[in-house]
C-alpha positions as semicolon CSV with decimal commas, in nm:
position;residue;x (nm);y (nm);z (nm)
1;M;0,954;1,611;11,860
2;S;0,789;1,404;11,995
3;K;0,881;1,093;12,200
4;T;0,618;0,917;12,131
5;S;0,727;0,884;11,754
6;F;1,065;0,784;11,922
7;A;0,951;0,517;12,097
8;Q;0,783;0,338;11,816
9;D;0,965;0,442;11,531
10;G;1,316;0,402;11,631
11;Y;1,441;0,809;11,468
12;A;1,296;1,124;11,475
13;V;1,444;1,534;11,322
14;A;1,379;1,756;11,588
15;P;1,532;2,161;11,470
16;V;1,797;2,206;11,791
17;F;2,030;2,432;11,606
18;D;2,025;2,717;11,404
19;P;2,109;2,690;11,044
20;A;2,342;2,967;11,025
21;Q;2,578;2,874;11,396
22;V;2,527;2,501;11,115
23;L;2,639;2,570;10,781
24;S;2,950;2,780;10,968
25;A;3,102;2,444;11,073
26;Q;3,152;2,417;10,767
27;A;3,481;2,615;10,761
28;D;3,637;2,340;10,990
29;I;3,642;2,132;10,651
30;A;3,739;2,268;10,454
31;E;4,004;2,418;10,706
32;Q;4,047;2,035;10,661
33;I;4,196;2,025;10,372
34;D;4,342;2,356;10,336
35;R;4,585;2,205;10,652
36;I;4,660;1,895;10,497
37;A;4,651;1,961;10,145
38;H;4,953;2,245;10,176
39;A;5,146;1,996;10,422
40;L;5,159;1,744;10,075
41;H;5,416;1,810;9,856
42;A;5,169;1,854;9,590
43;P;5,186;2,238;9,473
44;F;4,831;2,324;9,706
45;E;4,591;2,438;9,365
46;R;4,551;2,117;9,276
47;S;4,318;2,100;9,630
48;C;4,074;2,332;9,478
49;P;4,042;2,568;9,783
50;E;3,832;2,859;9,543
51;L;3,527;2,534;9,565
52;P;3,266;2,481;9,824
53;I;3,296;2,168;10,023
54;T;3,026;2,062;9,823
55;E;3,199;1,988;9,503
56;R;3,560;2,007;9,625
57;L;3,717;1,676;9,712
58;D;3,464;1,520;9,362
59;A;3,639;1,829;9,201
60;I;3,936;1,682;9,316
61;A;3,888;1,327;9,270
62;A;3,828;1,427;8,872
63;K;4,171;1,465;8,785
64;E;4,351;1,225;9,092
65;R;4,141;1,030;9,319
66;A;4,428;0,913;9,541
67;Y;4,441;1,253;9,603
68;A;4,060;1,333;9,655
69;N;4,082;1,001;9,909
70;L;4,339;1,112;10,073
71;L;4,229;1,421;10,221
72;R;3,886;1,286;10,199
73;L;4,003;1,045;10,494
74;A;4,174;1,309;10,679
75;V;3,825;1,505;10,724
76;L;3,696;1,144;10,807
77;T;3,924;1,082;11,107
78;D;3,987;1,443;11,243
79;A;3,807;1,751;11,148
80;Q;3,566;1,679;11,400
81;G;3,855;1,825;11,604
82;G;3,739;2,204;11,484
83;V;3,585;2,452;11,700
84;R;3,309;2,451;11,524
85;L;3,171;2,126;11,494
86;G;3,287;2,047;11,834
87;A;3,025;2,348;11,925
88;L;2,767;2,110;11,808
89;A;2,853;1,764;11,962
90;A;2,874;1,904;12,314
91;S;2,579;2,251;12,277
92;P;2,342;2,153;12,564
93;A;2,027;2,163;12,287
94;L;2,121;1,848;12,223
95;K;2,202;1,670;12,479
96;S;1,901;1,759;12,632
97;A;1,645;1,696;12,275
98;A;1,911;1,348;12,327
99;E;1,754;1,239;12,686
100;Q;1,409;1,414;12,622
101;L;1,430;1,139;12,306
102;A;1,631;0,790;12,531
103;G;1,459;0,833;12,858
104;R;1,752;0,851;13,058
105;P;2,013;1,042;13,136
106;L;2,353;1,050;12,920
107;Q;2,730;1,077;13,010
108;D;2,811;1,472;12,946
109;R;3,144;1,381;12,838
110;G;3,315;1,038;12,705
111;H;3,103;1,027;12,327
112;T;3,230;0,870;12,029
113;V;3,203;1,245;11,724
114;R;3,246;1,162;11,354
115;V;3,267;1,425;11,037
116;R;3,080;1,081;10,760
117;A;3,041;1,231;10,449
118;S;2,850;1,104;10,049
119;L;2,998;1,138;9,789
120;A;2,926;1,103;9,442
121;A;3,340;1,000;9,344
122;F;3,283;0,756;9,591
123;P;2,980;0,538;9,608
124;E;3,175;0,249;9,784
125;H;3,237;0,437;10,070
126;W;2,833;0,499;10,137
127;H;2,756;0,326;10,398
128;D;2,458;-0,035;10,301
129;W;2,238;-0,126;10,639
130;H;2,337;-0,160;10,947
131;S;2,257;-0,043;11,334
132;D;2,518;0,193;11,521
133;V;2,493;-0,125;11,780
134;A;2,517;-0,396;11,647
135;I;2,625;-0,727;11,944
136;D;2,435;-0,596;12,240
137;D;2,664;-0,814;12,429
138;G;2,728;-0,594;12,729
139;T;3,089;-0,441;12,631
140;E;3,098;-0,056;12,626
141;C;2,976;0,008;12,241
142;G;2,620;-0,138;12,444
143;R;2,607;0,195;12,597
144;L;2,539;0,376;12,338
145;R;2,222;0,483;12,354
146;I;2,027;0,702;12,057
147;T;2,265;0,885;11,771
148;A;2,284;1,218;11,674
149;W;2,323;1,249;11,298
150;I;2,364;1,594;11,190
151;P;2,408;1,782;10,803
152;L;2,563;2,018;10,775
153;M;2,407;2,121;10,481
154;D;2,016;2,025;10,382
155;A;1,984;1,688;10,279
156;G;1,735;1,384;10,246
157;P;1,666;1,235;9,918
158;G;1,880;1,307;9,609
159;A;2,041;1,488;9,863
160;G;2,298;1,247;10,021
161;G;1,989;1,161;10,353
162;L;1,963;0,884;10,508
163;E;1,743;0,601;10,492
164;I;1,602;0,367;10,743
165;A;1,385;0,148;10,839
166;A;1,119;0,221;11,064
167;G;1,020;0,041;11,400
168;R;1,187;0,059;11,729
169;Q;1,331;-0,322;11,789
170;P;1,360;-0,488;12,096
171;A;1,722;-0,613;11,991
172;P;1,950;-0,571;11,674
173;F;1,938;-0,721;11,375
174;P;2,217;-0,963;11,317
175;H;2,498;-0,831;11,073
176;V;2,717;-1,107;10,845
177;R;3,024;-0,994;10,771
178;T;3,164;-0,996;10,395
179;H;3,357;-0,684;10,318
180;D;3,199;-0,439;10,588
181;F;2,988;-0,452;10,862
182;H;2,575;-0,523;10,768
183;I;2,207;-0,650;10,760
184;E;2,123;-0,854;10,453
185;E;1,885;-0,612;10,290
186;T;1,593;-0,962;10,291
187;S;1,620;-0,949;10,703
188;L;1,412;-0,609;10,624
189;A;1,125;-0,613;10,394
190;H;0,880;-0,657;10,623
191;L;0,974;-0,350;10,825
192;P;0,828;0,034;10,662
193;R;1,088;0,251;10,507
194;A;1,180;0,632;10,582
195;Q;1,365;0,868;10,394
196;P;1,382;1,224;10,561
197;A;1,428;1,560;10,485
198;C;1,657;1,694;10,755
199;R;1,703;2,057;10,729
200;A;2,067;2,281;10,826
201;G;1,995;2,307;11,196
202;E;1,816;1,988;11,232
203;V;1,860;1,673;11,380
204;L;1,831;1,274;11,292
205;F;1,823;1,114;11,636
206;L;1,838;0,707;11,623
207;D;1,770;0,476;11,811
208;R;2,078;0,157;11,850
209;F;1,952;-0,119;11,713
210;T;1,746;0,070;11,386
211;P;1,828;-0,008;11,056
212;H;2,054;0,286;10,856
213;R;2,237;0,333;10,552
214;T;2,294;0,607;10,261
215;L;2,100;0,674;10,012
216;P;2,251;0,686;9,686
217;N;2,421;1,088;9,559
218;A;2,515;1,216;9,230
219;G;2,483;1,572;9,422
220;A;2,644;1,814;9,561
221;G;2,873;1,576;9,883
222;R;2,657;1,637;10,217
223;F;2,853;1,603;10,525
224;A;2,808;1,517;10,862
225;L;2,828;1,507;11,198
226;V;2,738;1,234;11,388
227;V;2,738;1,247;11,788
228;W;2,684;0,890;11,972
229;M;2,585;0,944;12,308
230;K;2,615;0,733;12,595
231;A;2,407;0,617;12,883
232;A;2,547;0,776;13,240
């Protein structure tokens, strides 16, 4: 991990966790799907509990897309409350690595934490170009300094990774609102592109103004824990 390269490129990949700890956190995703599936009128067996999370929601979507989407949304909304995922987000090692790159103290608490998924069955929910701070107007959102993107399995090109418009920016690129809130690709044409591999246990750190998007994913589903970390 290089503070110099982060300052130049606006991102860095660093080993932070034991891979076994990250892989074990997949169980929180499976348990969340099980919990919601048990609460519905539909038979639990329709939720494909025998499949790993990398296949499960895509397999459900092939038969009943609305049911799969409901389970997907439940994961994205609340799975971060799982014990294993919570331990990753609250890790002192994660905070230390982020502070080294950000070059300033970060809050001990109050981070925003969510699960993100890249699923072949739901390409409309892959994220377009954006930066995590889109409007630097001094509000609470503007206190975000660095994002930690923690894939729960190996990720990269063809495996649910991110593409980055590399280069540390002094301010966010203008975002436009259509069906989402995104940066027009023409605004980024002058920047080099990076598609970093990020293995389980590694963390992709992003500066708050660094444009990035989800790469197309036609293979196994990818889940990641994302921690948006604010200045102290």
